[in-house]
N, C-alpha and C positions, 0 to 999 in steps of 0.2 A: 678528631680531638683538637682542641684549640691549641695553637702554637704560642707558647708564652715567651719565645725568644726571637720573635720577629723584630725588625727595626721599630715598627710602630709600638709593639708591646714594650720594648726597652725604653722608648721615649716616654711612654705613659708612666712607667715606674719611676723614671728620673724626675719628671715634673711632679709626680705624686709625692716623692720624697721631699720636694721643696714646698709642698702644700699648695700646689697650683693645679688648675684644671685647664689644659690647653684648649683654646677655642678651635684650633685646627683639627682636633679630633672629636669635637662635640657632635652629638647626634643631630641629624638633619631636622629632627622635630623639635629641637631646643628653641623655645621662643626667644626672639631678640627684640628688645624695645626699639620702636622706631624713634629716630631723632626728632626733636621738636623742630617745627618749621623754622628755617633760617639759622638753626644751630649747627655749628661746625664741630666735627669730632675733635677731641683733644687726645692725641695719640702719644703715649710715652715711649721713649726708646732709651736703651741703656748704653749703647756703644756708638762710636762715630760712624761706622759703615751703615748701621741701621738708620741713623738720621738721614744719610744720603739716600738710601733706598726709599724710605717712606716719603721724604720731601719730593723726590722725583715722581713718585706714584700719585701723590695727592695734589701737588701744585698748590694753588691757593684755596682749594676746596676743604682743607682741614688744617689743623694746627699741630705741628710736631714739637714735642716737649722733651728735651733731654732730662732724665731724672737725676743725673749727677752732673755737676758743673764740669766744664772743660778743665783739664789740668790734673785730674785725679787719675791715678793708675788703677784701672778696673780690677787688676789682679790683687791689689792690696787695699781696695776701697772698703771702708766701714761706714755703714749708713749713718747719716746725720739727721737730726730732728727736722731741719728745714727741708731736706730732701724727701723724707718720709711724708711730710705734710703735703708735698707737691703731688704725691701719688693720689691723694684724695680728690684732686681736681681732674683726673683723667677719666676718659671713657673706655679706654683699652690700652694695653701695653704690648709692644712687640719685643720678644726676647730671643736671644741666641739660644738659650734653653738647654745647651749641652755642655755647660761648664764654664763659660767665659763670663757670665753675669749672674752667678749664684746668689750674689748679694741681693738681687731683686726679689727673690722669694721672701727673704727676711723683711725687706721693706714693705712689701705688699701685706704680709701677715700683720705687721705692726701699724698699718695705716688705717684710715677711716673706711677703706674699701678692701677688706680682706678677700672679697669675692670678685675683685676686678677681673674683667675679661682679659685673657692672655692669648696672644697669637704666637705660636712657636714657629719661628721662621724656618727652622731646619727640619720641618716635618717630612719633607720629601728628599732630603739630601743624604746620599750614602756617606756614612761617617767612617773615618779612619781611626785606627787605634793610635794611641800616643805613648811616647816614652814617659814613664813616671812610676811612682810607687803606690799611688792610690788605686782604688778599684772602681770601675764604672758599673753600670747596671748589667752588663754582660760579663762581668769578671775581668774586663780590660779597661784601661784608661782610654777615654774618648778624647780625640783631638777636637777641641771646640773652635779652631781657627778657620772655619769654613769660609768666612768672608774674605780670605786672602786668595780665593780662586774665583775667576770669572764665571766658570761653569756653575759652581755652587752658589754664587751670588745671584745669577739669573734665576735659578730654582727658587731661591728665597724671595726674590722680588715677585715672582709669580704667585707664590703662596701668600705673601702679605697682601697683594692686590686682591686676590680672591676672597680672603677672609675679611678684609676691610669692606669689600662690596656687600658682604652678608650683613654687616652692621649698618651700612649706609647705602641702601639700595638705590637711592636717588642719584648717587654719583658712581655707582658700580661700573657702568660702561666707560666712564672717564678714567677711573682707576685702571681698568684693564687696558685701555688704549695707551695711557701714559706708561704703564709697566712694559708694554710691548715696545714702545719707542725707546725707553731707557735700556731695555735688554738688548735691542739692536745696537745701540751705541756701545755697550760693554762688549758685545761679541765682536764688534769691529776692532776694538782695541786689541783683543786677543788675536784676531785674524791678522792684523797688521804686524804684530810682534812675531807670530809664527812665519809670516811671509818673508821677514828679513832673514830667516834661517834656511830658505829654500836651497841656496847655493853653499850652505855650510855643511861640512861633514857631520854625520850623525853624532849626537851627544853621548859618547860611550865612556866618558870619564866619570870618576867617582867623586861625590861631593859629601860634605859634612855641614851641619848647621849648629848654631849655638844652642837653640832649643827646637822643639818639634813643631813650631807654629807654621813652618813654611811648606810642609808636605803637600798640602792641597795646591798651592801655587806651582811648585816644582813639577808635580805630576802633569800639569798642563803642557809641559815641554818634554814629557817622557823621562824625567830624571827621578832617580830613586836615591834617598838619603842613606848613606852607608854608615854614618856615625852622628850621634848627637852629644854635644858637650855637656850641657846641664843635665843633672840627674832628674830634675823636674823643673817646670817653668819658673824662672826667677830665683832658683836655688843654685848658687855658684858651686862648682865642683870643689871637693877637698883636694889638697895636694896629691894624694894618692889617686883620686879619680882623674885628675888632670893628667897625671903621668900615664894612666891607663889609656886615656883618650888619645894622647899624643902617640903612644905606641900603636894604637889601633889605626890611627890615620896613616902612620908610616907603613904598617903591614898591609893595609888595604890600598895603598898608593892613591890616596885621596889628593885631588888636584885643586879643588875649590872649596872654600868654606864661606857660608853665608851667615852674617851676624845681624844684629838688630840696630838699626840706625839711631834710635832714640835712647838706647841703653848700652853705651859703650862700656866694655869691661876690660880691666887690665890683663886678665888671663888670655884674652884673644891675641894680644901682641906676643905673649909667650908661645902660644900655639904656632903662630905664623913664623916666629923666629926659629923655633925648634923643627918645624916641618917644611918650611918653604912654600906652603900653600898660598894660592891667590885668595885675597879677602875681598868680599863684596858685602855692602850693607843694604838691607831691605827695610822698608817701613812697615810697622805693625798697624798703621792707620788708627792710632789711638791717642794722638796728641794734637794740640791746637784747637781752634774754634770748630764748632759744629757748622758745616755748610752743606748745601745740596751738591756741590761740585767736589767735595773732598775725596769721596771714594774713587771716582773715576780719575781724578788727578793723581792720587797716590798709587792706585793700582797700575796706572800707566807707567809711573816711575819704576815700580817693581818689575813689570814686564820688560822694560827697557834694560834694567840691571841684569836680569837673567839672560836676555839676548846677548848683552855685552860679554857676560861671563862665558857663554857657550862659544861665541865668536873668538874670544881671546884664547880660550883653551884649545880651540881647533887650529 
C-alpha cells in the first residue's frame, strides 16, 4: 500500500496546494527542453540564502535573479506587478517551498509562465515541526527556516545543483563541482565553530528563542529550545502570553535567549529584566543586498554567536 504520509508525499501535497509542480520530484522521463546554444539559464530565487547557494553553484554560467527586491520582509511580502512580470523572464525558479516563500506560488500562477519549472530546495531535508497555530500538510506546522543550518544548507545546495544539471546538461559537471567546493567551505565553517568548543563543558543549559526559526541552527550544537516567545512568527505575544513565557523561563531555569538581530522588540528587554537571562542576537539572513558571499558571511556570524553563548554560559 502506498504511504501517503512520507516526507516526499507531504511535500508533494504542500506544493500542490500552491499550484506548483516541483521539478525535484518530476518523473525521469519528463522531457526537458535543451537550452539554445550560448543561452544562459535565468534562475529565479526568493530568499537571500538561495541567491548565495545558486550563485556559488553556477558562477558565471547562469544568471541568478531575485524575484523580490532587497529590503522586503519575505514574511509580509505581497506580490507587486513588476515582480510578477519578472517571473515571465525566468527559465526555472528555486524555492524554499516549505512555508517561507509561499508568495511565490501566487506570483507564478499570476505570471506569463504559470507552468514555470520549480526546484524545491528542501526535497531531501528532514523537516522540524514549528511552534504556531496553523496546520501543515502532516497536521503540524513545518519550520521552514532550514537555511539557518549548515547541514540542511549543504543538502539544499546538492539538490539545486543536481536539478539545474538536468536543465542545463552542458554545464552539469561544473555545477556539481562548484556545489562540492561550496559545500566543503560551509562544512569547514561548522567544523571550526564546533572545534572551539572541544575544551568547553557540555552544553547542558536550557535556552529560549524569540521565535522558532533557529531550531535547525541550534541543533547543530546539540541544543534544544525549551521555550519560544512568539506564538507564531512575527506575532508579538499578548501581555498574558508574555507573562506565561516569563513564568515558563523561570520554571525551566532558562539561561540564554536568542533574539533576531534585524527585528528588535521591546518585550525582549522585559523578558531579560524579569528573568536575568543572557541575550544573544542571531541574523535571519534576510536583509541587505543579494550577494554570493552573504550566506557564508552571516552563517559564520551565527555560528560564532552560538559558540560565544555556550562558552559564556559554561
